C-alpha positions as CSV (number, residue, x, y, z in Angstrom):
1,M,-29.9,19.9,-24.0
2,W,-28.1,21.9,-25.8
3,P,-26.5,20.3,-28.7
4,Y,-22.6,20.8,-27.7
5,L,-23.0,19.6,-24.6
6,Q,-23.2,16.3,-26.0
7,G,-19.5,16.2,-26.9
8,P,-17.0,17.8,-29.1
9,V,-17.4,18.5,-32.6
10,R,-17.0,15.5,-34.5
11,H,-12.7,15.0,-35.2
12,S,-13.5,13.9,-39.0
13,C,-14.8,17.6,-40.1
14,Q,-13.2,18.5,-42.9
15,I,-11.6,22.1,-42.6
16,S,-14.2,23.4,-45.7
17,R,-16.4,25.9,-46.8
18,R,-20.0,23.4,-45.3
19,C,-18.5,22.3,-42.4
20,R,-17.5,25.7,-41.3
21,T,-21.2,27.2,-41.8
22,N,-22.0,23.3,-40.5
23,L,-20.5,24.9,-37.5
24,L,-21.6,28.3,-36.9
25,N,-25.3,26.9,-37.8
26,Q,-25.1,24.9,-34.7
27,S,-23.2,27.7,-32.1
28,Q,-26.4,29.8,-33.3
29,S,-29.3,27.7,-32.8
30,H,-29.4,27.1,-29.4
31,T,-33.1,27.3,-27.7
32,L,-32.6,27.9,-24.0
33,P,-34.8,26.2,-21.7
34,A,-37.4,28.3,-19.4
35,D,-37.9,26.2,-16.4
36,P,-36.1,28.3,-13.8
37,K,-34.5,25.0,-12.2
38,A,-33.4,23.9,-16.1
39,L,-32.2,26.9,-16.9
40,R,-29.7,26.6,-13.6
41,R,-29.4,22.5,-14.6
42,A,-27.8,24.3,-18.5
43,L,-25.6,27.0,-16.9
44,R,-23.6,24.7,-14.8
45,E,-23.1,22.0,-17.6
46,L,-22.4,24.7,-19.5
47,R,-19.9,25.8,-17.1
48,E,-18.6,22.3,-16.6
49,R,-18.7,22.3,-20.5
50,C,-15.8,25.7,-20.7
51,E,-13.2,24.7,-17.9
52,Y,-13.1,21.5,-20.1
53,L,-12.5,23.0,-22.9
54,E,-10.8,25.3,-21.6
55,S,-8.5,23.1,-19.8
56,T,-8.7,21.1,-23.6
57,G,-7.8,24.4,-25.3
58,E,-5.0,25.4,-23.4
59,N,-2.7,21.8,-23.4
60,L,-3.4,22.2,-27.7
61,L,-1.9,25.9,-27.6
62,R,0.7,24.6,-25.3
63,K,1.5,21.6,-27.2
64,R,0.7,22.3,-31.0
65,G,0.6,26.1,-31.4
66,K,3.8,26.1,-33.6
67,L,2.2,24.2,-36.0
68,L,-0.5,27.2,-36.6
69,P,0.5,30.2,-38.3
70,P,0.7,32.8,-36.0
71,E,-3.0,35.5,-36.2
72,V,-4.4,32.0,-35.8
73,L,-2.5,30.7,-33.0
74,R,-2.8,34.8,-32.0
75,L,-6.6,34.2,-32.5
76,L,-7.3,31.3,-30.4
77,R,-5.8,33.0,-27.7
78,D,-7.6,36.3,-27.3
79,Q,-10.9,33.8,-27.6
80,L,-9.3,31.9,-25.0
81,S,-9.0,34.6,-22.7
82,A,-12.4,35.7,-23.8
83,L,-14.1,32.8,-23.2
84,R,-12.3,32.8,-19.1
85,V,-13.2,36.6,-18.7
86,T,-16.7,35.2,-20.0
87,R,-17.0,32.6,-17.8
88,A,-15.8,34.4,-14.2
89,Q,-18.7,37.3,-15.0
90,T,-21.4,34.8,-15.6
91,P,-22.9,34.9,-12.4
92,G,-24.6,31.8,-10.9
93,D,-28.2,33.5,-11.1
94,A,-27.7,34.6,-14.7
95,N,-30.5,35.8,-16.8
96,T,-31.2,34.7,-20.1
97,E,-28.9,37.3,-22.0
98,Q,-25.4,36.5,-19.3
99,I,-26.1,32.8,-20.6
100,T,-27.0,33.3,-24.1
101,V,-23.6,35.7,-24.7
102,F,-22.0,32.4,-22.4
103,D,-23.5,30.1,-24.8
104,K,-21.7,32.0,-27.7
105,T,-18.9,32.3,-26.3
106,V,-18.5,28.3,-25.5
107,A,-19.4,27.5,-28.7
108,Q,-17.5,29.6,-30.7
109,F,-14.5,28.6,-28.9
110,D,-15.4,24.9,-29.7
111,E,-15.7,26.0,-33.1
112,A,-12.3,27.5,-33.6
113,L,-10.4,24.5,-32.2
114,S,-12.1,21.5,-34.1
115,I,-11.8,24.0,-37.0
116,H,-7.7,24.4,-36.7
117,L,-6.7,22.1,-33.9
118,G,-9.2,19.5,-34.8
119,Q,-7.2,16.4,-35.9
120,F,-5.4,16.6,-32.2
121,R,-8.1,16.3,-30.3
122,K,-9.1,13.2,-28.3
123,S,-12.3,11.7,-28.0
124,P,-13.8,11.0,-25.3
125,T,-13.4,7.4,-25.6
126,R,-10.0,8.3,-25.4
127,E,-9.2,10.2,-23.0
128,L,-11.3,7.7,-21.0
129,V,-8.8,4.8,-21.8
130,E,-6.2,6.9,-21.2
131,A,-7.3,7.7,-17.8
132,I,-8.0,4.2,-16.6
133,A,-4.7,3.2,-18.5
134,I,-2.6,6.2,-16.3
135,A,-4.7,4.8,-13.3
136,L,-3.5,1.1,-13.8
137,L,-0.3,2.2,-14.0
138,L,-0.2,4.6,-11.1
139,T,-1.5,1.7,-8.7
140,L,1.1,-1.2,-10.6
141,G,3.6,1.4,-9.8
142,I,2.8,2.4,-6.4
143,R,1.9,-1.9,-5.7
144,A,5.5,-2.7,-7.0
145,F,7.6,0.0,-5.3
146,V,6.2,1.8,-3.0
147,F,3.1,-0.1,-0.7
148,E,1.2,-3.1,-0.4
149,A,-1.9,-5.0,1.1
150,F,-1.2,-7.8,2.7
151,K,-3.5,-10.0,5.3
152,I,-2.1,-12.3,8.2
153,P,-3.0,-15.9,7.5
154,T,-2.1,-17.3,10.9
155,G,-1.0,-16.5,14.5
156,S,2.0,-16.7,14.5
157,M,1.7,-12.8,15.5
158,I,-0.3,-13.1,18.3
159,Q,-0.8,-10.1,20.7
160,T,1.3,-7.4,18.1
161,L,-1.0,-8.5,15.6
162,Q,-4.1,-10.6,14.5
163,I,-5.0,-13.6,12.0
164,H,-6.6,-11.7,9.6
165,D,-5.3,-8.3,10.0
166,H,-5.3,-6.4,7.0
167,L,-2.1,-4.0,6.4
168,F,0.2,-2.0,4.4
169,V,3.5,-2.7,4.0
170,N,6.3,-0.4,3.7
171,K,8.5,-1.6,0.4
172,F,9.4,1.5,-0.9
173,L,12.2,1.4,2.5
174,Y,14.3,-1.2,2.0
175,G,14.9,-0.2,-1.5
176,L,13.5,-0.8,-4.6
177,K,13.5,-3.9,-6.5
178,I,13.2,-5.3,-9.8
179,P,9.2,-6.1,-10.7
180,F,8.5,-9.8,-10.3
181,T,12.2,-10.5,-9.7
182,R,15.0,-10.2,-6.5
183,L,17.4,-8.7,-7.5
184,K,17.5,-4.8,-5.9
185,Y,18.5,-2.1,-8.1
186,M,18.5,0.8,-5.0
187,T,18.9,-0.1,-1.0
188,W,18.5,2.7,1.2
189,R,19.5,1.0,4.5
190,E,18.5,-2.6,5.6
191,P,16.3,-4.2,8.4
192,K,16.7,-3.4,11.7
193,P,16.7,-5.6,15.0
194,G,13.0,-6.2,16.3
195,E,11.6,-4.5,13.1
196,I,8.4,-6.8,11.9
197,I,9.3,-7.4,8.3
198,V,7.0,-8.9,5.6
199,F,9.6,-11.7,2.9
200,E,8.8,-14.8,0.6
201,Y,10.2,-17.8,2.1
202,P,13.1,-18.5,0.7
203,Y,13.6,-22.2,-0.1
204,D,12.5,-25.2,-1.5
205,D,11.8,-27.8,0.0
206,D,8.2,-26.9,0.8
207,A,6.0,-26.9,-1.2
208,D,2.9,-25.3,0.9
209,S,5.2,-22.6,1.9
210,A,7.7,-22.2,-1.4
211,G,6.8,-18.6,-3.0
212,K,4.2,-17.4,0.0
213,D,4.8,-14.7,2.1
214,L,5.4,-14.6,5.7
215,I,5.4,-11.9,8.2
216,K,8.0,-12.2,11.5
217,R,9.9,-10.4,13.5
218,V,13.8,-9.5,12.7
219,V,15.5,-10.9,15.9
220,A,19.6,-11.1,14.2
221,V,21.4,-9.4,11.7
222,A,24.4,-9.5,10.1
223,G,27.1,-9.9,12.5
224,Q,25.1,-10.7,15.6
225,K,25.4,-13.4,17.8
226,V,22.2,-15.2,18.8
227,R,20.7,-18.1,20.9
228,M,17.9,-19.2,23.4
229,V,17.8,-20.5,27.1
230,D,14.2,-21.1,28.3
231,N,12.5,-18.9,25.7
232,V,15.2,-16.1,27.1
233,I,17.2,-14.7,23.2
234,F,20.5,-14.1,24.1
235,I,22.3,-11.7,21.5
236,D,26.0,-11.9,21.2
237,G,26.0,-13.3,25.0
238,K,23.8,-10.9,26.9
239,P,20.3,-12.1,27.3
240,I,17.2,-9.0,25.5
241,K,15.6,-7.0,28.1
242,R,12.5,-8.6,29.0
243,K,9.5,-8.3,31.6
244,V,7.1,-11.8,32.7
245,L,3.4,-9.6,32.6
246,Q,1.4,-12.9,32.2
247,Q,2.2,-16.2,33.8
248,A,-1.1,-18.1,31.9
249,A,-3.1,-16.0,30.5
250,D,-5.4,-16.7,27.4
251,C,-3.2,-17.3,23.8
252,G,-5.8,-16.1,21.9
253,Q,-5.9,-18.8,19.2
254,A,-9.2,-20.7,19.5
255,S,-7.1,-23.5,18.3
256,L,-5.6,-23.9,21.7
257,G,-8.7,-24.7,23.3
258,G,-8.1,-24.0,27.1
259,Y,-4.2,-24.3,27.4
260,K,-2.3,-20.9,28.3
261,C,0.2,-19.0,27.3
262,K,3.4,-16.9,29.3
263,V,2.9,-13.9,28.4
264,T,6.3,-11.0,28.3
265,R,6.9,-8.0,26.9
266,E,10.5,-7.6,25.3
267,C,12.9,-4.6,24.0
268,I,14.9,-5.9,20.7
269,G,16.4,-2.8,19.1
270,G,15.0,-0.2,20.4
271,Q,11.2,-2.0,19.9
272,L,9.1,-3.0,22.4
273,Y,6.4,-5.4,21.6
274,I,4.7,-8.6,23.5
275,A,5.9,-12.2,22.9
276,Q,3.9,-15.4,24.4
277,H,4.5,-19.2,24.3
278,H,2.9,-22.1,25.8
279,V,3.3,-22.7,29.8
280,S,5.5,-26.0,30.5
281,P,3.8,-28.9,30.5
282,A,4.2,-29.3,33.9
283,L,1.3,-27.2,35.3
284,G,-0.3,-29.8,33.7
285,L,-2.1,-26.8,30.8
286,L,-0.5,-28.4,27.9
287,D,-0.3,-31.4,26.2
288,G,2.9,-33.7,25.0
289,D,6.5,-33.0,25.9
290,N,9.9,-31.9,24.9
291,N,10.4,-34.5,22.2
292,S,13.7,-35.3,23.3
293,D,12.9,-37.8,20.0
294,W,14.5,-34.8,18.7
295,P,18.7,-34.2,19.0
296,P,19.3,-30.8,18.0
297,A,20.4,-31.0,14.7
298,M,23.5,-28.8,13.7
299,W,23.8,-26.2,10.8
300,S,24.2,-26.9,7.2
301,G,25.2,-24.0,5.3
302,L,23.1,-21.7,6.1
303,R,19.9,-23.7,7.0
304,Y,19.9,-26.4,9.5
305,G,19.8,-29.8,9.0
306,P,18.5,-31.9,7.5
307,H,14.5,-29.7,8.1
308,T,15.3,-28.8,11.6
309,M,17.4,-28.1,14.6
310,G,15.1,-30.0,16.8
311,Y,12.8,-27.0,17.9
312,S,10.4,-28.1,20.6
313,P,8.3,-26.0,22.8
314,P,8.0,-25.0,25.4
315,E,11.6,-24.5,26.6
316,N,13.2,-23.8,23.2
317,N,16.5,-24.5,24.6
318,H,18.5,-26.0,22.2
319,F,18.5,-23.0,20.3
320,P,22.5,-22.8,19.2
321,D,24.6,-19.8,19.8
322,Y,25.3,-18.8,15.7
323,L,26.9,-15.9,14.1
324,V,24.5,-14.2,11.4
325,P,26.1,-14.3,8.3
326,A,26.7,-11.4,5.8
327,G,23.4,-10.9,3.6
328,H,20.8,-12.9,5.9
329,M,19.2,-12.2,8.8
330,L,17.1,-14.2,11.9
331,V,13.5,-13.9,12.3
332,M,11.0,-14.7,14.9
333,G,7.1,-15.1,15.6
334,D,5.9,-12.9,19.1
335,N,4.1,-16.3,19.3
336,R,7.0,-18.4,19.7
337,D,5.3,-21.9,20.5
338,N,2.9,-21.1,17.3
339,S,5.1,-20.6,14.2
340,K,6.8,-21.5,11.5
341,D,10.1,-19.3,11.3
342,G,13.8,-19.0,11.5
343,R,14.5,-21.8,14.0
344,F,13.3,-24.1,11.5
345,F,13.4,-23.3,8.0
346,G,17.4,-21.6,8.6
347,L,18.0,-17.6,8.2
348,V,16.3,-14.8,5.6
349,P,18.2,-13.5,2.5
350,L,17.6,-9.9,2.5
351,D,16.9,-10.2,-1.2
352,T,13.4,-12.0,-0.2
353,V,12.4,-9.3,2.0
354,K,9.5,-7.2,0.0
355,G,9.2,-4.5,3.5
356,K,8.3,-3.4,6.0
357,A,5.0,-3.1,8.2
358,G,3.6,-0.7,8.3
359,V,0.2,0.4,9.5
360,R,-3.2,-1.9,10.5
361,W,-5.8,-1.1,7.9
362,W,-8.5,-2.9,9.4
363,A,-8.9,-5.9,11.8
364,F,-11.6,-7.8,12.7
365,V,-12.9,-9.6,16.1
366,D,-12.6,-12.9,16.9
367,D,-15.1,-14.1,14.7
368,W,-13.6,-12.8,11.5
369,Y,-16.6,-10.7,9.8
370,R,-17.1,-7.9,12.4
371,P,-15.0,-5.2,12.3
372,E,-12.5,-4.1,15.5
373,L,-12.1,-0.6,15.3
374,T,-9.6,0.5,18.0
375,R,-7.4,-1.4,15.8
376,M,-7.6,-0.2,12.3
377,F,-5.7,2.9,11.2
378,E,-2.9,2.3,13.7
379,V,0.5,2.0,12.9
380,I,2.2,-1.3,13.8
381,H,5.9,-1.2,16.4
382,Q,6.3,0.1,19.8
383,E,4.0,-2.0,21.5
384,A,4.1,1.2,24.0
385,P,5.1,4.4,22.8
386,D,5.4,6.1,25.7
387,L,8.1,3.7,27.4
388,D,11.7,4.2,25.9
389,C,12.7,0.7,25.3
390,A,16.6,1.9,25.3
391,N,16.1,3.2,29.1
392,W,13.7,0.8,29.6
393,N,14.1,-1.3,33.7
394,P,11.9,-4.5,33.3
395,D,12.5,-5.0,37.0
396,L,10.7,-2.0,37.7
């Protein structure tokens, strides 16, 4: 290995006659290897070293060149140009004489940089630390303002999202927040009905949920009236478009055992999606009753009082007709009878929203350790891209 390939000349070397002599001797003492393979490897390393010196020299001359006398600055620029020309003219199968010339040109420019700008050259350790710091800052910046990874913790969004699906959440779409706070200093737009959002649990009445991130679908936003009758959502007095796909299908969760679900395709805000809820106990497939001991509670401010509104599957017929106030929205899970959502904890303030579900980048099959390739790298939203939600006729 040639000496100059082991790193730049020590920065602490003083600009003295003795140092200049040592540098000159170093640049003239290289011995080329005799083996052809070793010679090609040395040439490849020499090219890498040359490219590094070109980049370093260009940056130093641009930032620190004004500190040098004009004649020195001109000399360094000439040497840098000569270095580029020599590298371009040295072929991949260069002979010993060509490599020697290339080697000498690289060593001379390295020597000149160390003599005139050595105090400004960065050590390899410093460059490594700076590269790691920059990468860390970029990662934190992307996570804070652009995208963040999220794993689906429960089955509340089945069939749209499965347990343990891994998503990228778009945090830039709705605006920018001050990191680690709910304070937003730039707002592009607010969530729209039908979009799947990630938000922080907005209240402190549940120790298990406080501060955790949840993922649900926006059903209604500020200014809209919403209610639910027999699992049909009404927005501003009109039922949403809805078509029953299966009357008693598998619910997609091992925890439900032999229970069945009614599967429907629904349209809210231009978004088509699949929802499901437990079939009626009259079919003998679901234990329990309508929980008549839970009378529907009234709204208390923006919350249900005292904790729930008396929501009871499978009919969901206690849901009130309510005008969503400014700065809030109502969210629900697509798996209606297995979702702790706005029907339980109330409306979601806009300042708790973290972002919109973007891309599912990893998915598992039912056993949770085998990847399911068909659902990977899939854009969330719009369950049936070939259907136009606005013109969709559920009766056909």
